[in-house]
Backbone as CSV, one residue per row, in Angstrom:
resi,resn,N_x,N_y,N_z,CA_x,CA_y,CA_z,C_x,C_y,C_z
1,MET,152.536,49.119,76.827,152.383,48.738,78.227,153.604,49.175,79.031
2,GLU,153.379,49.829,80.151,154.469,50.332,80.973,155.202,49.186,81.657
3,GLU,156.516,49.218,81.618,157.304,48.157,82.226,157.266,48.261,83.744
4,GLU,157.302,47.089,84.397,157.347,47.054,85.853,158.725,47.522,86.325
5,THR,158.740,48.320,87.356,160.012,48.805,87.893,160.402,48.091,89.188
6,PHE,159.478,47.321,89.738,159.787,46.536,90.939,159.060,45.202,90.810
7,ILE,159.838,44.130,90.753,159.291,42.815,90.429,159.480,41.876,91.620
8,VAL,158.421,41.201,92.014,158.472,40.230,93.107,158.164,38.843,92.559
9,GLU,159.098,37.912,92.779,158.915,36.519,92.386,158.989,35.667,93.651
10,LYS,158.010,34.787,93.843,157.974,33.938,95.032,158.274,32.496,94.657
11,GLU,159.143,31.892,95.455,159.524,30.507,95.200,159.922,29.836,96.514
12,GLY,159.152,28.824,96.926,159.519,28.028,98.085,159.782,28.811,99.357
13,GLY,158.953,29.791,99.662,159.125,30.579,100.875,160.056,31.759,100.728
14,VAL,160.618,31.967,99.525,161.532,33.084,99.269,160.859,34.099,98.348
15,ALA,160.898,35.366,98.733,160.430,36.450,97.859,161.655,37.136,97.276
16,ARG,161.812,37.012,95.957,162.949,37.620,95.248,162.467,38.953,94.682
17,CYS,162.935,40.046,95.279,162.436,41.385,94.967,163.495,42.146,94.168
18,THR,163.139,42.533,92.946,164.109,43.099,92.021,163.742,44.520,91.615
19,MET,164.665,45.455,91.850,164.502,46.819,91.350,164.878,46.831,89.873
20,SER,163.989,47.342,89.045,164.225,47.384,87.603,163.792,48.741,87.055
21,GLY,164.258,49.772,87.716,163.847,51.121,87.358,164.825,51.804,86.412
22,PRO,164.458,52.996,85.966,165.333,53.742,85.050,166.551,54.309,85.759
23,MET,167.518,54.711,84.970,168.716,55.407,85.457,169.413,54.636,86.582
24,MET,169.696,53.350,86.299,170.433,52.505,87.251,169.683,52.368,88.575
25,ASN,168.368,52.158,88.436,167.495,51.946,89.596,167.502,53.132,90.560
26,ALA,167.474,54.326,89.984,167.369,55.534,90.797,166.018,55.546,91.508
27,MET,166.017,56.035,92.744,164.813,55.973,93.573,163.943,57.209,93.378
28,GLY,163.393,57.303,92.182,162.383,58.316,91.901,160.997,57.733,92.098
29,LYS,159.981,58.506,91.708,158.602,58.077,91.937,158.274,56.775,91.220
30,SER,158.849,56.563,90.034,158.493,55.380,89.253,158.985,54.095,89.903
31,LEU,159.995,54.175,90.754,160.473,52.990,91.466,159.982,52.960,92.905
32,LEU,160.009,54.101,93.585,159.662,54.126,95.002,158.228,53.670,95.269
33,TYR,157.283,54.196,94.519,155.885,53.864,94.805,155.583,52.377,94.622
34,PRO,155.994,51.744,93.512,155.777,50.300,93.379,156.540,49.500,94.438
35,MET,157.748,49.949,94.781,158.518,49.241,95.797,157.800,49.245,97.140
36,LEU,157.346,50.400,97.540,156.660,50.514,98.825,155.395,49.656,98.859
37,GLU,154.630,49.698,97.787,153.381,48.945,97.728,153.631,47.434,97.756
38,LYS,154.564,46.974,96.926,154.804,45.532,96.817,155.555,44.972,98.019
39,MET,156.463,45.752,98.585,157.171,45.284,99.766,156.240,45.172,100.965
40,ARG,155.218,46.013,101.010,154.229,45.895,102.079,153.533,44.535,102.012
41,ARG,153.203,44.108,100.797,152.570,42.801,100.622,153.522,41.670,101.007
42,VAL,154.787,41.812,100.618,155.773,40.779,100.937,155.940,40.645,102.452
43,LEU,156.039,41.763,103.136,156.217,41.741,104.585,155.014,41.123,105.295
44,ASP,153.814,41.295,104.725,152.594,40.777,105.336,152.269,39.349,104.907
45,ASP,152.978,38.829,103.917,152.678,37.514,103.348,153.251,36.411,104.243
46,GLU,152.374,35.612,104.855,152.826,34.568,105.771,153.550,33.434,105.056
47,GLU,153.381,33.322,103.743,154.089,32.279,103.001,155.551,32.635,102.753
48,VAL,155.872,33.914,102.871,157.249,34.374,102.646,158.034,34.266,103.945
49,ARG,159.124,33.518,103.899,159.970,33.347,105.075,161.276,34.121,104.967
50,VAL,161.764,34.316,103.744,163.029,35.011,103.506,162.840,35.982,102.343
51,ILE,163.443,37.166,102.469,163.342,38.202,101.440,164.715,38.436,100.815
52,VAL,164.765,38.447,99.492,165.974,38.809,98.752,165.711,40.130,98.041
53,ILE,166.626,41.083,98.188,166.517,42.377,97.502,167.713,42.524,96.565
54,ARG,167.439,42.878,95.334,168.491,42.959,94.323,168.142,44.029,93.295
55,GLY,169.089,44.323,92.407,168.846,45.270,91.330,169.075,44.621,89.981
56,GLU,168.312,45.038,88.998,168.460,44.551,87.628,169.399,45.470,86.864
57,GLY,169.983,44.950,85.803,170.766,45.789,84.908,172.189,46.056,85.341
58,GLY,172.738,45.228,86.226,174.133,45.386,86.607,174.392,46.375,87.721
59,ASN,173.333,46.891,88.357,173.497,47.791,89.502,172.424,47.510,90.543
60,PHE,172.774,47.760,91.804,171.786,47.627,92.880,170.866,48.852,92.834
61,SER,171.376,50.000,93.227,170.628,51.257,93.096,171.565,52.422,93.314
62,VAL,171.401,53.459,92.500,172.232,54.660,92.661,171.595,55.671,93.613
63,GLY,170.534,55.242,94.314,169.925,56.127,95.301,168.998,57.150,94.667
64,ALA,169.038,58.362,95.177,168.077,59.392,94.768,168.138,59.684,93.274
65,ASP,166.982,59.998,92.733,166.880,60.454,91.345,167.290,61.929,91.312
66,LEU,168.500,62.184,90.861,169.030,63.551,90.901,168.317,64.501,89.957
67,THR,167.567,63.953,88.995,166.852,64.830,88.063,165.696,65.561,88.735
68,ILE,165.287,65.112,89.929,164.197,65.790,90.635,164.694,66.441,91.920
69,MET,166.014,66.565,92.052,166.555,67.208,93.248,166.993,68.633,92.931
70,GLY,167.595,69.284,93.912,167.980,70.689,93.737,166.752,71.572,93.634
71,ASP,166.723,72.475,92.658,165.607,73.413,92.494,164.306,72.706,92.124
72,LYS,164.414,71.467,91.601,163.215,70.750,91.156,162.579,69.901,92.252
73,MET,163.216,69.810,93.423,162.712,68.927,94.464,161.406,69.436,95.058
74,ASP,160.430,68.538,95.112,159.159,68.805,95.778,159.334,68.428,97.248
75,PRO,159.301,69.404,98.167,159.565,69.093,99.573,158.529,68.154,100.191
76,VAL,157.300,68.198,99.690,156.270,67.290,100.214,156.590,65.841,99.812
77,PHE,157.004,65.668,98.545,157.412,64.335,98.098,158.617,63.857,98.901
78,MET,159.577,64.739,99.154,160.755,64.384,99.938,160.355,63.920,101.334
79,ARG,159.509,64.700,101.992,159.098,64.354,103.352,158.357,63.023,103.391
80,ASP,157.374,62.872,102.495,156.561,61.654,102.517,157.362,60.420,102.120
81,SER,158.210,60.553,101.110,158.989,59.395,100.663,160.023,59.003,101.713
82,MET,160.607,59.986,102.391,161.567,59.684,103.451,160.893,58.935,104.589
83,ARG,159.697,59.374,104.963,158.979,58.687,106.036,158.588,57.270,105.629
84,ASP,158.060,57.140,104.417,157.615,55.819,103.951,158.788,54.858,103.798
85,MET,159.881,55.334,103.207,161.051,54.478,103.059,161.690,54.196,104.411
86,GLY,161.634,55.153,105.307,162.143,54.925,106.660,161.399,53.792,107.344
87,ASN,160.076,53.780,107.178,159.275,52.690,107.758,159.630,51.354,107.133
88,LEU,159.839,51.344,105.819,160.212,50.106,105.141,161.583,49.620,105.617
89,ILE,162.559,50.531,105.673,163.893,50.176,106.134,163.822,49.568,107.539
90,TYR,163.039,50.190,108.404,162.907,49.703,109.781,162.316,48.297,109.803
91,GLU,161.269,48.075,109.019,160.613,46.767,109.037,161.490,45.679,108.426
92,LEU,162.293,46.038,107.433,163.214,45.055,106.868,164.255,44.644,107.899
93,HIS,164.805,45.637,108.603,165.877,45.351,109.551,165.367,44.753,110.849
94,GLU,164.254,45.248,111.358,163.755,44.819,112.660,162.641,43.777,112.570
95,GLY,162.103,43.566,111.384,161.010,42.618,111.229,161.464,41.173,111.346
96,PRO,160.521,40.229,111.347,160.835,38.819,111.608,161.485,38.064,110.455
97,LYS,161.345,38.558,109.239,161.837,37.798,108.090,163.304,38.144,107.799
98,PRO,164.186,37.146,107.668,165.556,37.435,107.262,165.592,38.074,105.879
99,VAL,166.479,39.051,105.708,166.601,39.792,104.452,168.031,39.635,103.928
100,ILE,168.145,39.239,102.666,169.447,39.104,102.010,169.528,40.136,100.898
101,ALA,170.587,40.923,100.884,170.823,41.870,99.788,171.823,41.257,98.815
102,GLU,171.481,41.322,97.542,172.353,40.840,96.462,172.826,42.069,95.690
103,VAL,174.068,42.464,95.926,174.557,43.741,95.398,175.534,43.511,94.244
104,ASP,175.143,43.995,93.084,176.021,44.027,91.918,176.117,45.480,91.474
105,GLY,177.292,45.913,91.054,177.433,47.285,90.587,177.310,48.291,91.725
106,TRP,176.692,49.425,91.414,176.648,50.536,92.363,175.542,50.394,93.400
107,ALA,175.914,50.675,94.664,174.961,50.876,95.761,175.312,52.234,96.347
108,VAL,174.533,53.242,95.983,174.882,54.636,96.261,173.804,55.283,97.128
109,GLY,174.216,56.109,98.085,173.268,56.901,98.857,172.183,56.058,99.500
110,GLY,170.924,56.346,99.145,169.818,55.569,99.669,169.878,54.102,99.264
111,GLY,170.462,53.831,98.109,170.664,52.439,97.697,171.627,51.728,98.623
112,PHE,172.638,52.451,99.088,173.559,51.921,100.096,172.786,51.596,101.374
113,GLY,171.937,52.525,101.825,171.156,52.298,103.038,170.251,51.098,102.921
114,LEU,169.598,50.933,101.764,168.716,49.789,101.553,169.500,48.483,101.621
115,ALA,170.686,48.453,101.011,171.513,47.248,101.066,171.934,46.933,102.496
116,MET,172.285,47.962,103.259,172.752,47.756,104.626,171.632,47.393,105.588
117,ALA,170.372,47.599,105.198,169.245,47.206,106.048,169.072,45.696,106.082
118,SER,169.779,45.000,105.208,169.660,43.546,105.135,170.353,42.889,106.322
119,ASP,170.007,41.630,106.550,170.673,40.852,107.591,171.957,40.216,107.065
120,ILE,171.953,39.860,105.795,173.115,39.263,105.141,173.293,39.974,103.800
121,THR,174.536,40.339,103.484,174.802,41.066,102.250,175.853,40.340,101.425
122,TYR,175.462,39.888,100.235,176.396,39.305,99.278,176.645,40.345,98.189
123,ALA,177.879,40.397,97.700,178.231,41.360,96.659,179.043,40.671,95.575
124,THR,178.999,41.229,94.390,179.863,40.744,93.315,181.189,41.494,93.355
125,GLU,182.145,41.016,92.554,183.432,41.700,92.463,183.288,43.072,91.817
126,ARG,182.123,43.318,91.175,181.889,44.609,90.528,181.182,45.606,91.444
127,ALA,180.840,45.190,92.649,180.070,46.043,93.559,180.884,47.256,93.988
128,ARG,180.191,48.395,94.083,180.794,49.637,94.541,179.834,50.286,95.530
129,PHE,180.339,50.595,96.723,179.516,51.203,97.775,179.955,52.658,97.951
130,TYR,178.969,53.551,97.909,179.309,54.977,97.804,178.342,55.800,98.648
131,LEU,178.841,56.318,99.768,178.067,57.249,100.583,178.305,58.655,100.040
132,SER,177.500,59.014,99.070,177.739,60.242,98.296,177.133,61.486,98.920
133,PHE,176.465,61.366,100.050,175.665,62.463,100.600,176.460,63.748,100.793
134,VAL,177.662,63.639,101.378,178.434,64.834,101.692,178.776,65.615,100.430
135,LYS,178.895,64.928,99.300,179.242,65.602,98.051,178.052,66.320,97.420
136,LEU,176.861,66.063,97.966,175.664,66.763,97.508,175.145,67.731,98.567
137,SER,175.935,67.891,99.642,175.568,68.778,100.756,174.241,68.379,101.396
138,ILE,174.055,67.069,101.551,172.922,66.537,102.300,173.462,65.490,103.280
139,VAL,172.610,65.037,104.193,173.061,64.093,105.224,172.669,62.668,104.843
140,PRO,173.351,61.673,105.392,172.991,60.284,105.102,171.547,59.984,105.485
141,ASP,170.874,59.206,104.603,169.494,58.838,104.895,169.286,57.337,104.702
142,PHE,168.033,56.911,104.855,167.663,55.498,104.764,168.471,54.640,105.734
143,GLY,168.817,55.228,106.888,169.534,54.477,107.917,171.007,54.272,107.638
144,SER,171.556,54.933,106.619,172.937,54.685,106.213,173.937,54.889,107.350
145,ALA,173.831,56.005,108.081,174.777,56.291,109.151,174.675,55.249,110.262
146,TYR,173.459,54.866,110.595,173.232,53.863,111.649,173.845,52.526,111.268
147,PHE,173.502,52.041,110.074,173.981,50.734,109.651,175.494,50.719,109.454
148,LEU,176.027,51.793,108.882,177.460,51.841,108.617,178.254,51.754,109.919
149,ALA,177.873,52.541,110.925,178.588,52.519,112.193,178.506,51.159,112.871
150,HIS,177.355,50.502,112.754,177.204,49.184,113.376,178.013,48.121,112.645
151,ARG,178.195,48.286,111.354,178.922,47.260,110.590,180.436,47.432,110.661
152,VAL,180.917,48.647,110.597,182.371,48.837,110.484,182.983,49.566,111.670
153,GLY,182.169,50.022,112.621,182.680,50.798,113.748,182.591,52.287,113.475
154,LEU,182.525,53.073,114.542,182.265,54.504,114.408,183.392,55.250,113.697
155,ALA,184.631,54.945,114.034,185.750,55.687,113.441,185.811,55.468,111.928
156,GLN,185.680,54.218,111.493,185.722,53.929,110.061,184.503,54.524,109.359
157,ALA,183.343,54.460,110.031,182.124,55.022,109.450,182.270,56.523,109.215
158,LYS,182.867,57.217,110.160,183.051,58.662,110.006,183.949,58.967,108.815
159,GLU,185.016,58.184,108.664,185.924,58.421,107.540,185.210,58.242,106.208
160,LEU,184.401,57.196,106.091,183.694,56.931,104.835,182.613,57.973,104.566
161,ALA,181.853,58.340,105.600,180.743,59.274,105.411,181.221,60.712,105.193
162,LEU,182.280,61.104,105.867,182.742,62.488,105.781,183.596,62.763,104.550
163,THR,184.149,61.714,103.953,184.932,61.901,102.727,184.125,61.550,101.477
164,GLY,183.142,60.679,101.619,182.342,60.267,100.473,183.140,59.497,99.445
165,ARG,184.079,58.685,99.904,184.870,57.928,98.934,184.196,56.590,98.609
166,VAL,184.538,56.047,97.473,183.968,54.788,97.001,184.677,53.610,97.665
167,VAL,183.893,52.628,98.096,184.437,51.394,98.664,184.175,50.263,97.680
168,GLU,185.240,49.641,97.198,185.086,48.537,96.258,184.866,47.227,97.012
169,ALA,184.519,46.204,96.265,184.018,44.959,96.853,184.974,44.334,97.864
170,GLU,186.233,44.184,97.506,187.175,43.512,98.402,187.393,44.307,99.691
171,GLU,187.445,45.634,99.585,187.563,46.439,100.803,186.292,46.321,101.633
172,ALA,185.130,46.302,100.970,183.862,46.153,101.685,183.851,44.850,102.487
173,LEU,184.423,43.798,101.919,184.503,42.518,102.632,185.436,42.632,103.836
174,ARG,186.579,43.250,103.659,187.536,43.411,104.762,186.952,44.243,105.898
175,LEU,186.205,45.279,105.538,185.640,46.173,106.552,184.447,45.557,107.282
176,GLY,183.814,44.568,106.683,182.615,43.986,107.275,181.324,44.565,106.732
177,LEU,181.418,45.326,105.642,180.201,45.850,105.006,179.395,44.724,104.377
178,VAL,180.085,43.716,103.846,179.402,42.594,103.200,179.890,41.290,103.814
179,ASN,179.086,40.248,103.638,179.428,38.934,104.178,180.285,38.109,103.237
180,LYS,180.096,38.321,101.933,180.775,37.466,100.964,180.832,38.173,99.618
181,VAL,181.926,37.962,98.883,182.040,38.448,97.515,181.988,37.246,96.583
182,VAL,181.081,37.309,95.597,180.817,36.194,94.687,180.947,36.703,93.255
183,PRO,181.513,35.926,92.335,181.557,36.355,90.931,180.164,36.711,90.420
184,HIS,180.098,37.759,89.599,178.785,38.260,89.180,177.966,37.226,88.424
185,GLU,178.643,36.279,87.770,177.904,35.238,87.045,177.248,34.237,87.991
186,GLU,177.695,34.189,89.235,177.240,33.165,90.173,176.379,33.695,91.314
187,ILE,176.328,35.017,91.489,175.727,35.542,92.716,174.239,35.229,92.839
188,ALA,173.493,35.282,91.745,172.054,35.009,91.829,171.805,33.605,92.352
189,GLY,172.549,32.635,91.826,172.395,31.258,92.284,172.837,31.072,93.723
190,GLU,173.949,31.725,94.115,174.450,31.608,95.485,173.461,32.197,96.486
191,VAL,172.908,33.340,96.142,171.957,33.989,97.052,170.691,33.149,97.192
192,MET,170.172,32.641,96.097,168.955,31.833,96.174,169.213,30.517,96.913
193,LYS,170.384,29.948,96.752,170.728,28.735,97.494,170.690,29.005,98.994
194,LEU,171.279,30.119,99.416,171.259,30.508,100.822,169.841,30.786,101.293
195,ALA,169.071,31.521,100.478,167.708,31.880,100.860,166.825,30.641,101.020
196,ARG,166.952,29.694,100.098,166.155,28.458,100.194,166.512,27.668,101.446
197,LYS,167.791,27.617,101.760,168.228,26.891,102.951,167.626,27.515,104.203
198,MET,167.653,28.838,104.288,167.089,29.517,105.448,165.572,29.363,105.496
199,ALA,164.932,29.404,104.329,163.467,29.283,104.273,162.995,27.897,104.700
200,GLY,163.892,26.921,104.701,163.533,25.580,105.145,163.486,25.431,106.652
201,ARG,163.894,26.455,107.368,163.859,26.412,108.824,162.548,26.985,109.355
202,SER,162.306,26.795,110.640,161.091,27.299,111.284,161.053,28.831,111.209
203,PRO,159.969,29.402,110.687,159.889,30.875,110.630,159.910,31.509,112.014
204,ASN,159.359,30.829,112.996,159.380,31.379,114.357,160.800,31.440,114.906
205,ILE,161.589,30.399,114.643,162.965,30.397,115.124,163.803,31.423,114.367
206,LEU,163.573,31.550,113.060,164.272,32.593,112.301,163.977,33.969,112.892
207,ALA,162.703,34.204,113.187,162.292,35.509,113.717,162.893,35.758,115.096
208,MET,162.850,34.745,115.972,163.375,34.925,117.326,164.889,35.091,117.316
209,THR,165.573,34.339,116.456,167.026,34.460,116.365,167.422,35.849,115.863
210,LYS,166.726,36.337,114.837,167.007,37.675,114.311,166.761,38.737,115.378
211,ARG,165.663,38.598,116.108,165.343,39.571,117.147,166.416,39.582,118.237
212,MET,166.882,38.400,118.639,167.896,38.346,119.696,169.216,38.962,119.231
213,LEU,169.589,38.715,117.984,170.821,39.301,117.462,170.711,40.824,117.360
214,ASN,169.552,41.312,116.927,169.352,42.762,116.842,169.334,43.405,118.225
215,THR,168.853,42.659,119.211,168.747,43.192,120.569,170.077,43.133,121.303
216,GLY,170.935,42.183,120.925,172.151,41.915,121.674,173.049,43.112,121.902
217,HIS,173.177,43.987,120.895,174.082,45.132,121.050,173.420,46.308,121.754
218,GLN,172.134,46.160,122.117,171.411,47.259,122.752,171.245,47.064,124.257
219,VAL,171.550,45.865,124.745,171.334,45.555,126.165,172.624,45.001,126.771
220,ASP,172.657,44.921,128.108,173.828,44.341,128.769,173.733,42.818,128.778
221,LEU,174.815,42.167,129.162,174.884,40.711,129.115,173.825,40.071,130.010
222,LYS,173.627,40.610,131.196,172.652,40.031,132.128,171.257,40.023,131.514
223,THR,170.872,41.133,130.897,169.555,41.211,130.253,169.453,40.205,129.113
224,MET,170.535,40.063,128.343,170.531,39.130,127.224,170.385,37.696,127.712
225,LEU,171.063,37.341,128.783,170.958,35.984,129.319,169.547,35.698,129.827
226,GLU,168.922,36.684,130.433,167.538,36.519,130.882,166.598,36.336,129.693
227,LEU,166.848,37.106,128.621,166.031,36.987,127.420,166.186,35.598,126.807
228,GLU,167.427,35.102,126.759,167.670,33.766,126.231,166.883,32.710,127.007
229,ALA,166.902,32.810,128.328,166.200,31.826,129.159,164.702,31.838,128.864
230,HIS,164.156,33.021,128.680,162.726,33.142,128.405,162.373,32.585,127.026
231,VAL,163.134,33.010,126.009,162.825,32.608,124.637,163.075,31.115,124.436
232,GLN,164.170,30.603,125.009,164.482,29.184,124.821,163.429,28.286,125.441
233,SER,162.841,28.721,126.567,161.801,27.914,127.212,160.556,27.808,126.342
234,LEU,160.352,28.787,125.457,159.250,28.720,124.501,159.636,27.902,123.275
235,ALA,160.883,28.055,122.838,161.334,27.360,121.633,161.269,25.844,121.780
236,VAL,161.592,25.343,122.964,161.621,23.879,123.146,160.225,23.266,123.168
237,LEU,159.199,24.102,123.249,157.829,23.592,123.211,157.311,23.410,121.787
238,ALA,157.993,24.000,120.829,157.509,24.000,119.443,157.680,22.627,118.798
239,PRO,156.711,22.216,117.973,156.834,20.918,117.296,158.057,20.826,116.391
240,GLU,158.485,21.953,115.819,159.663,21.935,114.959,160.905,21.469,115.731
241,HIS,161.008,21.895,116.980,162.139,21.475,117.812,162.099,19.967,118.043
242,HIS,160.926,19.457,118.378,160.792,18.013,118.627,161.140,17.210,117.378
243,GLU,160.710,17.700,116.222,161.004,17.004,114.958,162.500,17.041,114.646
244,ASP,163.140,18.170,114.893,164.575,18.285,114.625,165.381,17.353,115.526
245,VAL,164.993,17.267,116.801,165.694,16.368,117.725,165.516,14.910,117.294
246,LYS,164.296,14.569,116.894,164.020,13.208,116.428,164.863,12.867,115.209
247,ARG,164.940,13.802,114.239,165.755,13.574,113.041,167.232,13.426,113.385
248,PHE,167.687,14.204,114.370,169.087,14.122,114.769,169.437,12.723,115.261
249,PHE,168.589,12.168,116.128,168.873,10.839,116.670,168.697,9.746,115.619
250,GLU,167.749,9.918,114.723,167.589,8.951,113.653,168.811,8.948,112.728
251,LYS,169.340,10.144,112.448,170.530,10.250,111.601,171.739,9.643,112.295
252,SER,171.877,9.904,113.606,173.000,9.354,114.358,172.939,7.838,114.418
253,ALA,171.701,7.297,114.599,171.535,5.852,114.647,171.892,5.225,113.300
254,GLY,171.544,5.913,112.217,171.859,5.406,110.877,173.356,5.360,110.643
255,LYS,174.086,6.360,111.151,175.545,6.367,111.006,176.186,5.229,111.777
256,GLU,175.641,4.952,112.983,176.190,3.875,113.786,175.981,2.522,113.122
257,ARG,174.794,2.348,112.503,174.528,1.084,111.816,175.406,0.924,110.599
258,GLY,175.716,2.079,109.952,176.553,2.017,108.752,177.991,1.711,109.084
C-alpha cells in the first residue's frame, strides 16, 4: 500500500496538515497533487476554523524536487503546478481561516514560500530558512519575494534573496521571519495549543480581523478607519459579541463578590 504523502487530521476546529513526502518533503508530483487536493477540502470545510501546516521527518520542505528539474523538467507540469500552488498560496494568505506554520528543519525555496504564506509562524531551534533560487538561476516563487519583503523590509529581503544565504532560527526571529522559536520537542504541542485557542473564537471575527490586517498595509489610514467603522457596526450585531460581553460582566461580578 502506497504511503500517504499529505496527511490531514481534524480536531476541535483545527486542521493539522502534514507533509510526509520523500526527499525531505520535496514538492514533486507525489506530494503536490495530494496537497492540492486535500487542502482544497480543508479550505472549503466549514468545520475547520484554523489551519496548521507542518512537515514530517524533521523538515518542513526543501521546495522543488530537483530530480525533475533541469533537462528533465516538464514545462507543462511546471506551468500547471505553479498556477495551482499559486492559487493555494493566495487562498491560505488571503482566505478567512488563520494559518499557522510549524517549521522544523529546512524550509527551502517553495517550502520557504509556503511557510511565509502563514499568518503566524513558529519555528524550532533547528529551523533553517533558505531562499535558494538565485543559486539555481531561477527566480523566487510561491510568493517568496512578496512575503519576504513584507516581513523583513525591502532592503533586508534583497540581501537574502540576492545572496541566497541560509537564515537560522534565532536570526529569523530577530528579522521578523517567525513569531516564536520553540524547542523541537515542544513545538507540536505549542502550535496546537495556539490553534485550539484561536479555533475557540468566532470564525467570522477571525476572518474579518485577518482581512483587516491584510488590507491595512494596502490602503491609507482614512480608508482603514472607514473600513473599521463599517465592519465594527456589523460585528456588534453578532450573537458571539453579545455572549462575550455577557461573560465579561459575569466574570467581573464574580471577582467583586470574591
